[in-house]
N, C-alpha and C positions, 0 to 999 in steps of 0.2 A: 284291757288289751287293745292294742291298736289293730282295726280290722282293714284288710285289704279290700278295695272295690270288688264288687261281684263281676261287674262288667268287665270285658277285656280292656286292659290298659297297654299303652305302648311300653316298649322295653325300657325307654329312657325314664319314663314315669315310675316304673317299677324299681329301677336302679336308684332313683332319688328316694323312694320310700324305703327300700333296703338300707340306704346309708342312714336315714334317720332312726330307723329301728335299731341299728347297730350302735348308734350314739347313745340310745337309751338302754342298751344292754338287752334288748329283745332279740337275742340271736336266733331262736327257732323261727320267728316270724320273718326276720330279715332273710334267712335262708330260704323260706318258703317264697318270698317276693323275688329272689334271685333265681330260683328254679323256674318260676314262671317267665322271668325275662328271657332265661336261656331258651326255653321252649317256644316262646312267641317269635323270638328273632330267628330261630332255626325253621319254624314253619313259614315265615315270610321270606326266607332265603336272604336275609340281611346279614351279610358276612361281617361288616364292620360293627353291626350291633351285636352280633353273636359274640365277637371278640371282646367288646366292651362288657357284656354280661358275664362271660366266663371269666375274665380278669377280675371283675368285682366279686364273683363268687370265689375265686381263688384267694383273695385277700380275706374274706370272711371265714372260709375254711381253715386256712393257715392260723388266724388268730384264735380260732377255737380248738386248735391242736391237731387238726386233721391234715398233716402234711402230705400224705399220700393222695387223698382226695384232691387236695389243692394242686398237687403237681399234675394230676391228670387232666384238671381244667386248663391249667396254663399251657400244657402241651396243645391241647385242642384249640386253645385261643391262637397259638402260633400257626397252627394249621389253617384255621378259619381265615387267617389274614395272609396266608401264603400267596405270594404273586402281588400283593398289595403293600402299601406302606403301613406298618403297624401303628395304630393310634397311640397317643400318650399313655392310656390307660394300660394297654397291652405291654408297652415297653417297660412301665413301671413295675407290672407284675412279673414280667420276665426278669427284670433286673433284682428284685427280691429273691426269686429263686436261685438266681446265680450267686448272690451274696450269701444265701443259706448253704450253698454247695461250695463256699470257701473260694469263690471266684469273684472277688471285689473289683479287680481291674476290668474284667469283662462286663460287670455290672454297670460300672462307670461309663465305659465306652458306649453300651447300649443306650444309656440315658443321655449322653452327650449327643446322640443322634437325633434328639427331639429339636425340631425347628422352632424358632421364636415365635413364628405365627401360631403354631400349635398352642404354646403356652398362653399367648395372649387370648386366644379363643376360648381357653378352659381355665379360668381363674381358680377354680377349686382343685382342678387337677394339678396345677402349678405347685400348690402347697404340698401335696403328696409327692410330686416329682422331686421337689427340694428336699424333702425329708429322706426319700430313698437315695438320692444322690449323696446327701450328707453321711448317711449310714454306710454308703460304700466306701466314701472316703476314709471314714473312721476305721473301717475294717482293713483299709490299707496302711494305716498309721499316720495318716494325715490329720492330726487333731486340729490344728489352727484352720486348715481349709473346711473341715466338717463344721466347725463352730461358726465359721463365717456365713456358710449356707444355713445353718439353723437359725442364726440371728436374723439373716434376711428373711426367712420364712416367718419368724415371729413379727418382724416389722410389717410385712406385707399383710399378714392376718390382722394386725392391729389396724392398719390403714383401711382394710375391707370391713371392719367391724365384726371379725370373727373372734369371738372369745370363748369358744368352746375348748375345754382342757384335753379332750381326747381325740379331737379331729386333727390329724397331722401334729401330734404332740412334740413340737420342737423343743419346748422348755424341758420336757422330761428326758429326751435323748441328750440334750446339752448338760443337764445336771449330772447324769451318770457318766458322760464323757469327762467332764471337769473333775468329778470326784474320784474317778479312776485314774486320773493323770496328776494326782497331787495338787489340785487346785480348789480346795474346799471352800474358801471364802467366795469365789466366783460362782461355784455350784450352789451355795447356800442362797444367793441372791435369786438364781433362777428357780429354785425349789420354792422360795416364797412367792415367785410369780405364778408358779402352777398352782399354789394353794389359793391364791386371789381368784384365779380363773375358775376353780373348782367350787367356789362358794356358791355359785348360782347353778351348778350342774352336779348334784349329790349322789350320782350313780356309783355303783361298787367299783367300776373300772376307774373312774375319775378319783374317788376317794382313796383307792388303792395306790394309784400312781403317786398322788401326793404324799402318802405315807412312806413309800419306798424312797422318793426323793429326799424327803426329810430325814429318813433314817440313814441314808449313805452320806449325808453331810454331818451327821452327829456321831458321837463316839460313846463307848462305855455302855452303861445299863440303859440309857435313854435310847440309844440306837437299837438295842435289843427289843426294848418296849415298842418302839415305832414299827420295826420291821415284823414283829409278832402280830401287831395289829393289822399291818398290811397283808399278811398271809391270811388271817381270819376274814378280812373284807374281800380279797381277790379270790378266795375259795368260792365265793358266791358270785363271781363275775365270769361271763362267758369267755374272757380273755385269758385262755390257758398259758400263752407264752409269757405273760407278765406274772401269772401266778407261779409258774416254775421259777422265774427268775427271783421273785420275793422269797420263796422257800430256800433257794440257793443262798441269797444274801443273808438271810436269817441264821442258816447253818454256819455260815462264814462268821457272822458277828458273835454267835455262841461259842464257836471255836476259839476265837480271839479272846473271849471272856473266860475261857477255861472250863466251860460246860460241855464237855465232848459227848456226853450221853445224850443231852437234848439236842445237840447239833446233828447227830447221826440221823435223828428222826426226820429232820427237815432236808438234810442233804439226800437222804434215801428218797424222799417223795420227790425232790427236785430232779434226781437222776431217773427216777421211774417215769415221771411225767415226760422228760426229754427223750428217754429211750423209746417210749411208746409213740412218740410224735416226730422223732426224727430231728430235734434240735441238737445240732453237734456241739456248739459252743457251750451252751449252759450245761448240757449233759456231761461233757468232758470234764468241766470245772467241777461239777458236783461230784462225780464219781472219784476224781483224784483227791478231793479233800475228804470224801467219805472214807476211802482206803487209808488215807493217813490217819483217821480217827478210829481206825479199827473196825469199821463197818462194812457191811455187804448188801447188795440188792437182794430183795425178797420176791416171792412170786407175785406178779401183777394181780390186780383185783378189777372187778367189773367197773368200779368207780374211776379208772383210768381210761376207759373206752372214751373216744371222742364223740361229740354230739352226733355226727354223721355215722359212726360205728354203732352207736346205740340204736339209731334209727333202723339201720341194716339189721342188726341183731334182733331187734324186736319184731320187725316185719318176718324174718326167717323163721323166728321161734313160734310165730303165728301161723306158719305154713306156707308162706309166700315163696314162690320160685325166684331164682335169680333174676329172670326176665321180667317178673311181675315187680320186683323190688326197683329194677332199673326204671321201668316205666313210672313207677310211683314217684321216684326221686329225681327224675329228668337226667340220669346219668347213663353211661354205657354199661352193659353186662360185665364187661371186663373191669370196670371200676367197682362194681358190686363184688366180683370175685376177690378183688384186692382187699376191699374192705373185710370181707368175710374171712380171708386168710389172716389178716391181722386180729380180728376178733377171736378166731380159734387159738391163735398163738397167745394172746394176752390172757385168754381164760383157761388155757391148757386143755382144750376139748378138741375132739376129732370128728364130731357129727352134729347134725341138726338136733337130735334128740338131747345129745349131751348139753348142747348150747342152751336149749330151753330149760333143761334142769339146772344149769349154772345160774341163769337169770333168775329162776324162781328162788334159788337158794340164796341169792344176793339181793332179794326183793327187787327182782329185775322186771319193775313196771316199765311202761313206756317212758321215754325221756321226759322228766318234768317240764311242763310248759310247751312241749312240742305240739304243733298244731295238727289237727286231723288232715290228712292228705287224700286227694283222689288221684286215680290213675292218670297218667299223662303220657308223654312221649319219651322214649328212650332217648339218651343223649346222642 
């Protein structure tokens, strides 16, 4: 386990540590570092630093499937930088939220407001900015424009010696985009590039992305095999967004192969993950194909709670008040209420006592791998 320094670290040091932890799939400790970065920036009254920390935590929470908690952070990040020029990190986070809300044009406008000097002074953030801009363009239907940006990101990462397959994964987005637009040959080249990059980075997220990429450029039985393996691998990854995508793609491949019964299982899981996390695009596609296959959604289970929701649920089940939970997780009491409402809805319970019983019934121990926390500041 990667241990964070006991002594107080600066917010930027904590953000760098969190990024590294996310790249190695250690989501609980990454979130712990981000919580501390938010708290320390708030204590110092460092508004730009607070905006950066909240933007980083937004991305981590969104990736883990916690869209509501992520949105709470990005809204506070916007408030923290009100009256100032938002930094590139805050703009990128806000643009992702706009794209998720089906506003890609607004997302692109926001990203285009970043000045060249800001990009030159933050080379790592430039790659994430390029990826966000490319995805916004793709959402608007500008495939060629999106591919141009993705290839530029790949070229710049290569020149900078960045060979990590999951940091600003340009190759993965380009593979999906090309495969989805009837260009499998070009997509296969980029899927192979992703596999080369992942050879030295065998995390579940990296392996899962490679398997998805290979699966979408293949057909028939082999595609089903690759996507089924991707689902198994990504189920153990903290990246719930791509896990839901893999479930949907496997369900789609099984439907095409004529195995509708097996397809329904995976489409249902994709739809449930998306419904619980607020991902509209994947959820809508999964539900539509599920209904065409004669399936329907079932009652949510405890295993569809996000990492943050499980933390909130566990603390509440142990007797913590909402304010205690807020102090422990460095969020606002309103955010705790939001998480608790989602937990109650997903588990179909109406009280703290019923919640505790539901967690016990589903082997509701603390989140696997979650760090022990100490009380801190409410967000």
